[in-house]
N, C-alpha and C positions, 0 to 999 in steps of 0.2 A: 258420117258413118251411120248407116241405118241399122237400127236394132229391131229385130223382129222377134216377137214372143209368140210361140206356138202354144195354143191352148187346146188340149184334146178333151173333148166332152164325150163321155160314153154313157149311154142310157142303161138303166138297170133292166135286167130281165124280169119277166113276170115271177119267176121262182124266187129271185133275190128280194124283190119288193114284197112278196108275201111273207117271207121269213122275217124281214125287218118290221113289218106291220104286226106280225105275231109277237115279236119280242117286245115291241112298245106296248101292246095290249097286256102282255104278262106283267110288265113293270108297273103299268097303271093299276092293274088288278091287285098286285102285291101291295102297292102303296095304299089302296083302299082298304085292304084287309088289315094292314098295319094301323091305319087310322081308326078302324072299327075296334081293334083290340085295345088301342090306347083309350078310346072313348069308354069302352066297357070297364077297363081297369080303373080309369079315372072316376067312373061312377061308383065303383066298389072300393075306392081307396080309403074311404072313411071306415070301412070294416077290415080291410087288409092291413093297412099301415096308418092308423089314426094319428100317431105322434109325428110321423114324417109329414103327413098332410097338414098338420097344425103349424109346421115350421115354414115350408116352402109352397104350400098349396097342392091341390089335387093333380093338376096337369104336370107340373114339374116333378112331383113324386112319382107319377106313373111313368114318365120318360126315364127317370133314374132307375126304377125297378126293371123296366124293359131292357135297358142297356146292360144293367148289372147281371141279369139272368135270374132274378127272383129275390125274395126277401132274405132267404137264408144266406145266399152268396153276398148280398149287400151288407149283411151284419158282420161277415167275416172280413170285409175290406177295411183297410186303414183309411184315415181321412185324406191322406195325400193321394190315394188312388181314386177316391170318390170325387175329388175336385175336378179332374179333367174329363169326367164322363160326359160324352156327347159333344166333344170338341170336333171341329171340322178341320181336317188337315188339307191345307191348300199348297199346291206347288207353285211357288212364286219365284221360279228360276229366272233370273235376269231383272227382277223388279225389286224395289225397295221393301225391306221387311221391317221398317221402323213402325209402321202402323199395325203390324201383326200382334195379336194379343195371345200370348202363350197361356196354356192351362185355363182356357175359358170354355166351359161346357154349359150344361143345363143350369147348374147352380149360379154361374156368373150372370146369366140372362134371366134369372128369376126376379120377381117383383121386389122382394126384400133387399136384394143387392142393387138393383137398378135405381131404387129410391135414394141411395146414398150418393154423395158427390163423386165425380169420376176419380179423384185421387185416392179415395178410400174404398173403391169397389173391390180391388183385389184382396185387401185385408178383410173386408166383409165376407167375400166368398170363402176365404180360408176359415173364418170363424163359423160360417154356416155349415161348411163341410164337417167340421168337428162335431157340431151339435147333431147333424144328421146321422153320424156314426153312432152316437149314443142313442138316438131315437130309434134307429134301425134295430139295435140290439134289444131294446125294450119291446118293440113290436114282434121281434122274432121269438121272444119268450112269452108272447101273448099276455103281457101285463099292461096295465093302464089303458084299457080298451076305450075309455072315454076321452083320451087324448090330453089328459091333464099335465102329464110330464112334457109333452110337446109344447103346450102353451107356456109352461114355465120356462122351457129352453128358449122359446121365441122372445119372451119378455127379457131374459138375460141378454140375448143378442141385441135387442133394441136399446137396452140400457148401455151396453158397451159401445154401440154405434153413436149414441148421443154423447157419451163421454169423449169419443174421438173427435166429434165435431165442435166441442167446446173450445172457446178461444184460450190461448195460453195465459197463465197467470201473469200479472204485472210484476216485473222484476224490480225489486227495491235495491237501492245502492247500499251495500253492506259496509259498515265501518271496518277499518283495518283492525286486525286482531291485536291484542295486547302483546307488546314485544316481550320476548323471553329474556328475562334478566338473569345474568349469570350469578350463581351463588357466590356471595362474598366470603372471603376467608376470615374466619373468626379466630382470634388468638386465644390460646388457652394455656394453662400451666399454673404454676404456683404464684408467679408474680401477678397474673391477671386476677386470680381468685382473691389474693390479698387486696388488690386495688378495689375490687367490687365490694369486699367486706368493709373497706375503709370508707367508701363513699355511699354505703347503704344507708337507708333511712333508719334513724334511731327509734327506740321505743317511745321516747318522750315526744318526738314529732308525730309518731303514729297516734298517740293518745290525743295530741292537740288537733289532729285532723278528724278524729272520730267523734261522731255525734250520736246522742241517744234519741230513740224514736219517741215522738210526742212529748218532748221535753223543751220547755221554753228557756231559751238562752238569754242571759243578761249581757249587755254590751260591756266589754272591759273598758273601753274608752268611748267618751261621748263623741269624739271627732270621727272615729271609724265606725260607721254604722254597720252592724252585722258581724263585727269581729268578736270572736269568743275563744276561750281556751279549750274547747272541746270537752273531753272527759278527764282532763287533768284536775285533780282535787275532788272528783265526784266519788267520794267514798262515804261510808257510814259515819266516820268520825268528823268529817268536815274539814280535815286538814289537807293541805296540799302535799301529797306524797309522791315523791319522784319515783318513776318506775325503775325497775332493776336495770343496772347498767350492763350492757353487753360488751364484753371485752373485745369482740371482733370489730365493733363500730366505735370503740373508744378512740379519742384523739391521741395520736401518737407523735412522738418527737423523734426525728431522725438521729442516728448515732453521731453524725458530724456536729449537729447542733448541741447534742449533749456534751461532747468533748469541748466545744467552744465555751459553753457555760461553765464547765469545770475549770478550764484554764482561767477564765475571768475571775472566778472566786479565789483561785490560788495566787495569781500574779496580778496585783493591782486591780483586783476586781472591786475593792471598796475604796471610795474616794473620801477626801476630807469633808466634802459637802454633806455626805450621807451620815457622817458620825454625829452622835448626839453630844454637842459641846455647848458651853454657855454663850450668852450673847456678847460678852466682852472679849472673847477669844478672837485672835487674829492670825492670819497665816503669814504676816510679815515678821521676819526675824531681825533683831537688832544686835549688832556686835560692838565690842569696846572701842573699835576704831572709829565708829560713827559718833 
């Protein structure tokens, strides 16, 4: 089957060709005027917006001012609207948009952003746009005509970009936290208080453990080197005086033991061996039948 393609070629008339050439000349002339305006604004940027020029340079600052419509309008814009200024909208119908860079305008292609690694350029562009907003408001108020604030903002941008490019810190293996121990139940009451009082340290033992400062102690025994009686007997009279007995820590006898001792004293508690008898006495009894 033969497929024939018919191509119709029609030449332009003289009038149409003249109109097309005139339109091209006008576009070229407008582009030249635009470039001249940019060159003039770029040459005067050090006087118009010195702080913005100190951040992104004269050429980028002139392009941003030209698209924004002036310094006063740029000062009223938020940073999110300054970032996409100058972006080129492309119609990629039917093509992959994976390589398309959204929100990439004059700021994204400035030198300060392009000097950073590709993975940090979008963050750098957002950071620069925020600083340009502050610098534009300073320039709109005609303050800091020497560009000192702009240089300060650029230094802060460079410090933050250097901080982003630093390697991450080395992760140390952290030990496991201390386990949370459940609070133990402590018994209380009259019985526990009495038991604590019973087994508490006596005043005599406290004095035995107490030592005087700058006082040479004599060894109580030659075998136990360093053993001493503490402050027991260390009084002005030189006598060993026992401390006052605390009734709470005094040794006690249970009621059951007291009853048993009383029973032994009443019923057969005293034996013949314990009695004071003469040496000729005997426990053997003799009867007449023997």
